[in-house]
DOGULUM-402083 format. One record per atom (N, C-alpha, C): residue in three letters; x negated, y negated, z. Coordinates in steps of 0.02 Angstrom, whole numbers, plus 32768, in hexadecimal, padded with zeros to 4 digits. Each point is the difference from the previous one (the first is absolute). Layout:
! DOGULUM-402083
ALAXYZ/...
This chain:
! DOGULUM-402083
MET2BDF30D0BBC2/MET7FFC7FDF7FBB/MET7FBE80117FE1/THR800080147FC2/THR7FC380177FDF/THR7FD97FC57FE8/ASP7FC180087FF2/ASP7FD57FCC7FE5/ASP801D7FE47FBF/GLY801E802A7FD7/GLY801E7FEB7FC0/GLY80377FCE800D/GLN8028800E8035/GLN80397FD28010/GLN7FE57FBF801A/ASN7FC880038022/ASN7FE07FC2801E/ASN7FEB7FD37FC6/ASP7FE9801D7FCA/ASP7FE97FD87FC7/ASP80367FD47FE2/HIS803F8011800F/HIS80377FD77FE5/HIS801D7FCF802D/GLU7FE17FF7803C/GLU801A7FCD8031/GLU7FE87FBC7FE9/LEU80327FD0800B/LEU7FEB7FBB7FEA/LEU7FC97FE2802F/ALA800A80148041/ALA7FCF7FE58030/ALA7FC080288006/GLY7FF880357FDB/GLY7FC680288006/GLY7FC67FDF7FE4/ARG7FC280148019/ARG7FC07FE37FEB/ARG7FEE80247FBE/LYS7FEC7FD57FCE/LYS7FF0801B7FBB/LYS7FB780067FF4/PHE7FDA7FE1802B/PHE7FB580087FF8/PHE7FE5802A803C/TYR7FCD802A7FF3/TYR7FE380278031/TYR7FD87FD28033/PRO8001800C803E/PRO7FD47FDB802E/PRO7FBA80087FF0/ALA7FD57FD78015/ALA7FB97FFF7FEB/ALA7FDD803D801C/ASN8010801A803B/ASN7FDD80378016/ASN801380407FD9/GLU803D80027FE5/GLU801080397FD1/GLU7FDA7FF97FC0/GLU7FFA7FC77FE3/GLU7FDC7FF47FC4/GLU7FB78017800B/ALA7FE27FEF803A/ALA7FBD800F800F/ALA7FF8804C8001/LEU80358027801A/LEU7FF980478000/LEU8000801F7FBA/PHE80267FDD7FD2/PHE8004801C7FBD/PHE7FBA80017FE3/THR7FDA7FCC800D/THR7FBA7FFD7FE3/THR7FD480368020/GLU800D80098042/GLU7FD680358023/GLU800D80477FE8/ASN803F80097FED/ASN801580447FED/ASN7FFC800C7FB2/CYS7FE37FD07FE1/CYS7FF780087FB6/CYS7FCC80387FF4/PRO801880337FD7/PRO7FD2803B7FF5/PRO7FC77FF17FD0/ASP80037FCF7FDA/ASP7FCC7FF37FCC/ASP7FC77FDA8024/GLN7FC380207FFE/GLN7FC57FE18017/GLN7FD37FF27FC6/THR7FFE7FBE7FEB/THR7FD87FF17FC5/THR7FD17FC88014/PRO7FCE7FEC7FD8/PRO7FD77FCA800C/PRO80277FBF800D/GLN80377FF97FDC/GLN80297FC68009/GLN80227FFC8043/THR801E80398015/THR802680008040/THR7FD27FFD803C/GLU7FC1801A7FF5/GLU7FD27FFF8039/GLU7FD87FC18008/HIS80067FD37FD1/HIS7FD97FC28003/HIS80247FD1802C/PRO7FD97FD6802B/PRO80207FD1802E/PRO802D7FCE7FDF/ALA7FF77FEF7FBF/ALA802D7FD47FE0/ALA8046801A7FFD/TYR800B80418005/TYR8042801D7FF9/TYR80267FFE8041/LYS7FDF7FF28039/LYS80218003803F/LYS80377FC68004/LEU803880118020/LEU802D7FCB800D/LEU7FE07FC78025/ALA800F7FC47FEE/ALA7FDC7FC68020/ALA80058002804F/PHE803F800F8014/PHE80077FFE804C/PHE7FE6803A8027/ARG7FE680327FDA/ARG7FDC803B801D/ARG7FB47FFB7FF9/ASP7FE97FC87FDE/ASP7FB97FFD7FED/ASP7FE07FD18030/THR7FE1801F8037/THR7FE17FDB8033/THR7FC67FD07FE5/ASP7FD9801F7FD6/ASP7FC57FDB7FE2/ASP801A7FC17FDE/PHE803980077FDD/PHE801B7FC97FDE/PHE80187FC98031/LEU802780188033/LEU801B7FD48031/LEU7FCB7FD68028/LEU7FC8801E8004/LEU7FCA7FE08028/LEU7FD47FD27FD7/ARG800D7FFA7FC0/ARG7FDA7FD47FD7/ARG800A7FB58015/ASP7FCC7FD57FF5/ASP80067FBB8019/ASP803E7FDE7FE0/GLU800F80127FC1/GLU80347FDE7FDE/GLU8045800C8020/LEU800480378026/LEU803F8011801E/LEU80067FE68048/ARG7FD47FD08015/ARG800B7FE48041/ARG80427FE2800B/PRO801E7FD77FD0/PRO80437FE6800C/PRO80368039800C/VAL7FFA803A7FE1/VAL80308034800B/VAL7FF4801E8049/ARG7FBF80038014/ARG7FF2801D8043/ARG801E7FCE8038/PHE7FFC7FBE7FF2/PHE801B7FCF802A/PHE804C800F8007/GLN802180097FCA/GLN804580068002/GLN801480458024/LEU7FDA80367FF7/LEU800E803E8020/LEU7FF57FFA804B/GLU7FCB7FD98016/GLU7FF27FF88045/GLU80327FD18023/LEU801E7FD87FDC/LEU80377FD98017/LEU803F80268007/GLN8011802B7FCD/GLN803F80227FFA/GLN8006803D802D/LYS7FCA80268000/LYS800480408029/LYS80137FF5804B/PRO7FDC7FD28024/PRO80127FF68047/PRO80477FDF8003/GLU80147FD87FD4/GLU803E7FDE7FFF/GLU803980377FFE/MET7FF9802C7FD3/MET803080367FF8/MET8004802B803C/LEU7FC580148019/LEU8001802C803B/LEU801D7FE0803F/LEU7FF37FC0800B/LEU801D7FE08039/LEU804A7FF37FF8/ASP80137FEF7FC2/ASP804880017FF5/ASP8026803F800D/GLU7FE2803A7FE9/GLU801B803E800C/GLU800180128045/ALA7FD17FE4802B/ALA7FFE800F8044/ALA802F7FD2802B/ARG80207FD47FDE/ARG80337FD2801C/ARG7FDF7FD18031/VAL7FC37FE97FEE/VAL7FD87FCE8026/VAL801A7FB97FEC/GLY80237FDE802A/GLY80187FBD7FF0/GLY7FCE7FC9800F/SER7FDE8008803B/SER7FCC7FD08015/SER7FCF8022802B/THR7FC97FDB8008/THR7FC4801D8029/THR7FE77FD08032/LEU7FE8801C8035/LEU7FD47FDC802F/LEU7FB880127FEE/VAL7FD87FD27FE5/VAL7FC080107FE9/VAL7FD07FF28037/MET7FCE802A8008/MET7FCF7FFA8036/MET7FB780007FE3/TYR7FDF7FC78002/TYR7FBB7FFC7FEB/TYR7FCE8000803A/GLY7FC880177FF4/GLY7FCB80038038/GLY7FC380297FF0/SER7FD07FFC8029/SER7FBD80237FF7/SER800980497FFA/ALA7FD0801B7FD6/ALA7FF780477FFE/ALA7FCB801C802E/ARG7FE87FD18030/ARG7FC780118028/ARG80107FFF8048/ILE80357FDF8015/ILE80137FFA804B/ILE801180498019/PRO7FE680168038/PRO800D80428017/PRO804480048022/SER80198039800C/SER803A80098029/SER7FE77FFF804A/PRO80307FF4802F/PRO7FEE7FFA8044/PRO7FDD80428018/GLU8013803A7FE3/GLU7FE8803E8015/GLU7FB680087FE7/THR7FEB7FDF7FCE/THR7FBE80057FE5/THR7FD17FC78008/ALA80197FCC8023/ALA7FD87FC48007/ALA7FC280078026/GLN800580258038/GLN7FC38009802B/GLN7FCD802B7FDB/ALA8017802E7FDA/ALA7FD1802B7FDC/ALA7FD77FD67FCB/LYS80207FC97FE5/LYS7FDC7FD97FCE/LYS7FCA7FD88029/VAL800E7FEA803B/VAL7FCF7FDD8024/VAL7FC6802B8015/ASP8010803B8017/ASP7FD080348010/ASP7FD280127FC8/ALA801B80047FC7/ALA7FDA80167FC5/ALA7FCD7FCC7FEC/ALA800C7FBE8015/ALA7FD27FCD7FEE/ALA7FCE7FF18038/ALA800380288036/ALA7FD67FF1803B/ALA7FB97FFF7FEF/ASN7FEA802B7FD4/ASN7FB780047FF0/ASN7FF17FD17FC2/GLY802A7FDE7FE9/GLY7FF57FD57FC4/GLY7FE57FBD8014/THR7FFB7FD37FD2/THR7FE97FBC8009/THR80307FDA802B/GLU7FEB7FC9801A/GLU802C7FD28026/GLU80377FE97FD6/TYR7FF17FF27FBD/TYR80387FEB7FD7/TYR803480377FF5/GLU7FEA803C7FF6/GLU802B80377FF6/GLU80298012803E/GLN7FE27FF3803A/GLN802780078040/GLN80367FCD8009/LEU7FEE7FC17FEB/LEU80327FC98002/LEU8038800D7FD2/VAL7FF280147FC4/VAL8037800C7FCF/VAL802D8038801B/ALA7FE5803A8018/ALA80288035801C/ALA802A7FEB803A/LYS7FE47FD4802B/LYS80277FE68038/LYS80387FD57FE9/ARG7FF57FD67FCF/ARG80367FD37FE8/ARG803480297FDC/LEU7FED80317FDB/LEU8035802C7FDE/LEU802880258035/ALA7FDF801A8035/ALA802580218036/ALA80347FD1801F/GLU7FEC7FC3800C/GLU802C7FD2801F/GLU803C7FF07FD7/LYS7FFD800B7FC1/LYS803C7FF57FD2/LYS802A80407FFD/ALA7FF280328027/ALA802B803C7FFB/ALA80477FF1801B/MET80097FCE8024/MET80447FEB8015/MET802D7FEF7FC3/TYR7FE07FEC7FCC/TYR80297FEE7FC4/TYR801480417FDE/TYR7FDE80368003/TYR8017803E7FE9/TYR8040800F8026/ASP80017FF88043/ASP8038800E8027/ASP803C7FD37FF0/GLN7FF47FC17FF4/GLN80347FD17FF1/GLN801E80117FBA/ALA7FD680137FD0/ALA801B80127FBF/ALA802A803F8004/TYR7FE8802C8027/TYR8026803E8007/TYR80477FEF8023/LYS80007FDB8031/LYS803F7FF38024/LYS80317FD57FD9/LEU7FE37FD07FD3/LEU802B7FDB7FD8/LEU8020802A7FC8/ALA7FDD802C7FE4/ALA8017802E7FCB/ALA80308031801F/ARG7FF58016803A/ARG802F802E8020/ARG80427FDC8011/LEU7FFB7FC4801A/LEU803D7FD98011/LEU802B7FF17FC3/ALA7FDF7FEA7FC9/ALA80237FF07FC4/ALA8021803E7FE4/SER7FDD80388002/SER801A80407FE5/SER803C80188027/GLU7FFA7FFB8044/GLU80358014802C/GLU80427FD77FF2/LYS7FF97FC47FEB/LYS803E7FD77FF3/LYS802580237FC6/ALA7FE1801F7FD3/ALA801D80247FC6/ALA803A7FD47FE1/ILE7FEC7FC57FEC/ILE80367FD17FE5/ILE801080167FB6/ILE803D80057FF5/ILE801D800F7FB8/ILE802A7FC67FEC/GLU7FF57FE97FC5/GLU802D7FCF7FE5/GLU800C800D7FB5/ASP803F7FFD7FEE/ASP801580107FBA/ASP7FE780417FEA/GLY7FFD802F8031/GLY7FEB80467FF0/GLY7FB680067FFA/LEU7FD87FCB800F/LEU7FB680027FF6/LEU7FDF7FFC8043/ARG7FC9801F8007/ARG7FD57FFF803E/ARG7FDB7FC08003/GLN80027FDE803A/GLN7FDF7FC08008/GLN7FC780008032/PHE7FCE7FD97FF2/PHE7FC37FFB8029/PHE7FDE80458005/VAL7FFA80267FC8/VAL7FDC803B7FFD/VAL7FB87FEE8008/VAL7FD88022802F/VAL7FBA7FEC800B/VAL7FD8800F7FC5/CYS7FD77FD27FEB/CYS7FD580087FC5/CYS7FB67FE88012/SER7FD2802B7FF3/SER7FBB7FEF800F/SER7FD5800E7FC3/GLY7FBF7FF68005/GLY7FD280107FCA/GLY7FEC804B8001/GLY801F8024802A/GLY7FFA80487FFD/GLY7FBD801E801C/GLY7FD47FD48017/GLY7FC180198012/GLY7FFA8008804F/PRO7FC77FFB801B/PRO7FF18009804A/PRO800F7FC78027/SER7FF280058045/SER80017FC5802C/SER80497FE18006/ILE80027FBD7FF8/ILE80407FDE8005/ILE8034801D7FD1/MET7FEE80157FC9/MET802B801F7FCC/MET801B8043801C/GLU7FD28027801C/GLU8016803E801E/GLU80337FF48038/ALA7FEF7FCD802A/ALA802A7FF08036/ALA80477FF07FED/ALA80087FDC7FC9/ALA80447FED7FE2/ALA8024803F7FED/ASN7FDF802A7FD7/ASN8023803C7FE8/ASN800C8032803A/ARG7FD580008031/ARG8008802F803A/ARG803A7FE78029/GLY80097FBF800B/GLY80377FE68029/GLY804480167FDE/ALA80037FF87FBD/ALA803B80127FDE/ALA800D804B8006/SER7FD080277FF5/SER800280478003/SER801C80188045/ASP7FE47FE58037/ASP801180128041/ASP80497FEA8011/ALA80197FD27FDA/ALA80477FEB8008/ALA802D802B7FD4/GLY7FE480307FDD/GLY8028802C7FD7/GLY80127FE47FBD/ALA7FDC7FC97FEB/ALA80117FDC7FC5/ALA7FCD800A7FCA/GLU80137FF37FC4/GLU7FD280027FC7/GLU7FDC7FC07FF8/SER7FC380047FE2/SER7FDC7FBC7FF8/SER7FD680077FBC/ILE7FEE7FC97FE7/ILE7FDC7FFA7FC2/ILE7FB87FF58008/GLY7FD6801B7FD7/GLY7FB87FF18000/GLY7FEC7FF27FB7/LEU7FE47FC57FF7/LEU7FE97FE77FBE/LEU7FB480057FFE/ASN7FE7803A7FEC/ASN7FB780077FFE/ASN7FE07FE47FBF/ILE7FBF7FF97FFD/ILE7FDE7FE77FC6/ILE7FC3802C7FF2/VAL7FF7800D7FC2/VAL7FC5802A7FEB/VAL7FBF7FD68009/LEU7FD2801B8028/LEU7FC17FDF8011/LEU7FC5802F7FEB/PRO7FC57FE27FF4/PRO7FC4802C7FEF/PRO7FF980388034/HIS80087FED803F/HIS7FFC80328035/HIS8047800A8015/GLU801E80367FEA/GLU8049800C8003/GLU801E7FF58046/GLN80337FD88007/GLN80257FF7803F/GLN803D802D7FFC/ALA80058031802A/ALA8038802E8001/ALA80387FE38028/PRO803C80107FEE/PRO803A7FE98028/PRO7FFB801B8048/ASN80147FD88032/ASN8004801D8041/ASN803980318006/SER7FFC802F8031/SER803180368003/SER80467FEC8015/TYR800C7FC48011/TYR80427FEB8016/TYR802C7FE07FCA/VAL7FE17FF57FC5/VAL802A7FE47FC8/VAL802E80367FE9/THR803B7FF07FEF/THR8033802F7FE2/THR7FE580137FBB/PRO7FF880427FF5/PRO7FDF80157FC3/PRO80207FE57FBD/TYR804080008000/TYR801D7FE67FBD/TYR80017FB67FFE/LEU7FEA7FDC8034/LEU7FFA7FB97FFF/LEU7FB77FEB8005/SER7FD380317FF4/SER7FB57FF47FFF/SER7FEE7FEF7FB7/LEU7FF47FC47FF0/LEU7FF47FE67FBF/LEU7FB97FEB7FF5/ASN7FE1800D7FC5/ASN7FBE7FF07FF4/ASN7FF87FD27FC6/PHE7FD47FCF8005/PHE7FFA7FC97FCF/PHE7FB780017FE6/HIS7FFB7FEC7FC0/HIS7FBD7FEF7FE1/HIS7FF67FB98004/TYR80357FD57FF4/TYR7FF97FB77FFD/TYR80167FDE8041/PHE7FCF7FDA801B/PHE80117FDD8040/PHE80397FD07FF4/ALA80057FE07FC5/ALA80367FD37FF3/ALA8044801E8007/LEU800780397FE1/LEU804180258005/LEU801480188045/ARG7FCC80158025/ARG800980168043/ARG80197FC7802C/LYS7FDD7FC47FF8/LYS80137FC28026/LYS80477FEC7FEE/MET801180087FC2/MET80447FED7FEB/MET8032802D8024/HIS7FF480418002/HIS802E802C8021/HIS80067FF6804D/PHE7FC97FEB801D/PHE80027FEE8047/PHE80357FCD800C/LEU80077FCD7FD2/LEU802C7FCA800F/LEU804180027FDF/LEU800D80277FCC/LEU804080007FDD/LEU803C800F802E/ARG7FF6802D802E/ARG8035800F8032/ARG7FF57FE68046/ALA7FC87FDC8009/ALA7FF07FEC8047/ALA80337FCE8018/ARG80188009803D/ARG802B7FD28020/ARG7FE07FE68041/ALA7FC6801D800F/ALA7FD77FE68039/ALA7FBB80217FF9/VAL7FCF7FDD8013/VAL7FBB801A7FFD/VAL7FDA7FF08042/ALA7FE68036801C/ALA7FD87FF9803A/ALA7FB780097FEC/VAL7FD87FCE8012/VAL7FB87FFF7FF1/VAL7FD58005803E/PHE7FD780338000/PHE7FD4800D8037/PHE7FB57FEF7FEF/PRO7FD87FF98030/PRO7FB67FF57FEE/PRO7FE7802F7FCA/GLY7FDB7FE27FD0/GLY7FE4802B7FC9/GLY7FC97FDC7FDD/GLY7FEB80217FC9/GLY7FC97FE37FD8/GLY80177FDF7FC1/PHE7FD580097FCD/PHE80107FDE7FC1/PHE804480117FE2/GLY801280418003/GLY803E80157FE3/GLY803B7FE38024/THR7FFF7FFC8043/THR80347FE38025/THR80047FB37FF4/PHE7FC87FE37FFC/PHE7FFC7FB67FEF/PHE80217FF37FBF/ASP7FEC80267FCD/ASP80197FFB7FBE/ASP804D80057FFF/GLU801B8034801D/GLU804B800A8002/GLU80277FCA8028/PHE7FDE7FEC8036/PHE801E7FCD802B/PHE80007FBA7FDC/PHE7FCC7FEE7FE7/PHE7FFA7FBE7FE1/PHE80267FFD7FC3/GLU800680347FD8/GLU802880027FC4/GLU804B7FFA8015/LEU8014801E8033/LEU80467FFB8019/LEU800F7FB78012/LEU7FD27FE48028/LEU80087FB7800F/LEU80067FD57FC4/THR7FD7800E7FCD/THR7FFE7FD67FC5/THR804380057FDA/LEU801A803F7FFB/LEU8040800B7FDE/LEU80377FD68020/ILE800180038043/ILE80377FDD8021/ILE7FF27FB27FFD/GLN7FC67FEC800B/GLN7FEC7FB97FFD/GLN80147FE07FC0/THR7FF380247FC9/THR800B7FE37FC2/THR804B800A7FE5/GLY802680218027/GLY8042800D7FEC/GLY800E80397FD1/LYS7FCC80287FF0/LYS800A80387FD8/LYS802780378020/MET7FFD80028042/MET802480318029/MET80297FDD8039/LYS803A80178010/LYS80287FE48035/LYS7FE180108040/PRO80077FD48033/PRO7FDE80118041/PRO80188040801F/ILE7FD580238023/ILE800E803A8027/ILE7FD87FFB803E/PRO801380218036/PRO7FD68003803A/PRO7FBA801E7FF4/ILE7FCE7FD68012/ILE7FB7801A7FFD/ILE7FE97FFE8046/LEU7FF08038801E/LEU7FF0800A8043/LEU7FB7800C8002/LEU7FDD7FCF8021/LEU7FB580028001/LEU7FE880178043/PHE7FE8803D8006/PHE7FEA801B8042/PHE7FB47FF08008/GLY7FEE7FF1803C/GLY7FB97FF6800F/GLY7FEB7FB57FFC/LYS801C7FD48027/LYS7FF07FB87FF8/LYS7FB77FF3800D/HIS7FE480258033/HIS7FBA7FF38010/HIS7FD380137FC2/PHE800C803B7FE1/PHE7FDA80157FC6/PHE80077FCC7FC8/TRP803E7FEF7FEC/TRP800C7FDA7FC6/TRP7FE77FB8800B/GLN80037FE4803B/GLN7FE67FB8800C/GLN7FB780038003/ARG7FE28039800D/ARG7FB480018002/ARG7FE680047FB5/VAL802280247FD6/VAL7FE8800C7FBE/VAL801A7FD27FCB/VAL80387FE08011/VAL801F7FD07FD1/VAL80167FC18026/ASN7FE87FC87FEE/ASN80157FC18021/ASN803B7FE07FDA/PHE803B801D8011/PHE803D7FE67FD9/PHE80087FB48009/GLU7FF87FE7803D/GLU800B7FB7800E/GLU7FCE7FDA7FD6/ALA7FC180187FF5/ALA7FD27FD87FD9/ALA80167FFD7FB6/ILE801B80357FE8/ILE80187FFE7FBC/ILE80317FCB7FF6/ALA802E7FFD8030/ALA80347FCA7FFE/ALA7FE27FB98004/GLU7FD07FFC802F/GLU7FE17FBD800B/GLU7FD97FED7FC3/GLU7FE3802F7FDA/GLU7FDD7FF07FC5/GLU80307FE97FC9/GLY803E80098008/GLY80327FEA7FD0/GLY800B80307FC8/THR7FE3803B7FFF/THR8009802F7FCD/THR8040802E8005/ILE801E7FFD803D/ILE80448019800C/ILE80277FCB8027/ALA803F80067FFE/ALA80277FD4802E/ALA8007801B8044/LYS80067FD48032/LYS800780188045/LYS803980318008/LYS80387FEF7FDA/LYS803A802D8007/LYS7FF480477FE7/ASP7FCA800A7FD2/ASP7FF280417FE7/ASP7FEB80308036/LEU7FEA7FE4803D/LEU7FEC80298036/LEU804080228021/GLU80387FE97FEC/GLU8041801C801D/GLU8018803B7FD5/LEU7FD780137FCA/LEU801980377FD8/LEU7FFA80448025/PHE7FD680028031/PHE7FF8803E8026/PHE80087FF3804B/LYS801180368021/LYS800D7FFE8049/LYS7FD080288026/TRP7FDD7FE08033/TRP7FCE80268029/TRP802480378029/CYS7FEB803B8006/CYS801A80348026/CYS7FCC80298025/GLU800E80138038/GLU7FD280308025/GLU8026803F8018/ASP80447FFC7FF9/ASP80298035801E/ASP803180197FCB/TYR800980417FF7/TYR802B80197FCE/TYR80477FEF8008/GLU801A7FF6803D/GLU80427FEC800F/GLU800D7FBA7FEA/ASP7FD37FD3800A/ASP80027FBB7FEA/ASP800980007FB4/ALA7FD580287FE1/ALA800180027FB5/ALA804180197FE6/TRP801F8033801E/TRP804380167FEB/TRP80327FCF800A/ASN80007FDF803B/ASN802F7FCB8011/ASN80007FC87FCE/HIS7FC37FEE7FE7/HIS7FFB7FCC7FCE/HIS802180157FC0/ILE7FF480407FEE/ILE8021801D7FC2/ILE804C7FFE800B/ALA801980178038/ALA80478004800E/ALA801F7FBA8000/GLU7FDC7FD1801B/GLU801E7FBB8000/GLU80007FE47FB9/PHE7FCA800B7FD7/PHE7FFF7FE77FBD/PHE803C801B7FD7/TYR800F80408005/TYR803580217FDA/TYR804280048023/GLU80017FE2803E/GLU804080028026/GLU80188047800D/LEU7FD1802C8016/LEU80108042800D/LEU8012800B804B/THR80278034800C/THR800980148046/THR7FC180228019/ARG7FE17FE58035/ARG7FBF80198015/ARG800A803E8029/
């Protein structure tokens, strides 16, 4: 069928796609002061225009829409989100971290020792991600419990690495920082997404989340964990399994019981999360919650 015949189809598209329209402007033979001026650029091809302060609402929308479309196209129905430190070493590198601090101050040696002791959580994150990925659960034609991390090193790397070693794809939601954080090498490339806005990144962590595993971490982990608790506590989000690894760490740095005793949260709010030390216990809790065959 010729192009001329296609023009007469009722179902045929009558407007050119935006990418073709953009090529028309690039192939324009006339180079004049008017066509060369930035004002003449198509708005969606004008980076300087899109980066203006007034366009922030548009950038918000784009950063919400792009990941949503890509995850839909990838048939991702739900995710197992894994939060945790970017500083905890893998078991293979834990001793090297201690050795590197041997000539440092007493405080530096203590910090290195404590980080090395947490290497077991790298191992647990890896095993949980691998187990969930090996289950390869499909429902309504969509992939369920796809591993999703912040895309960076340490616990995040362990999550993506576990999925990769299971032969599964996994998601990495990176964030642009002054000192660039590159995606770890285990994130599936076409599911490696980058964000400018923390708010939009945090939204995408939870839009598809059906379970969240939280490992020892710093300010970022605290932020994500407590926001998740708040969303469920206030009824903005339906309950999902929240698996909190590292009871000794968390009880040392946060006195949950004291918060309840002070009356600023209810005692039952402490039931919003489940203590875990073992990846199999974590998966069993997820399976029980969703009535899955384990």
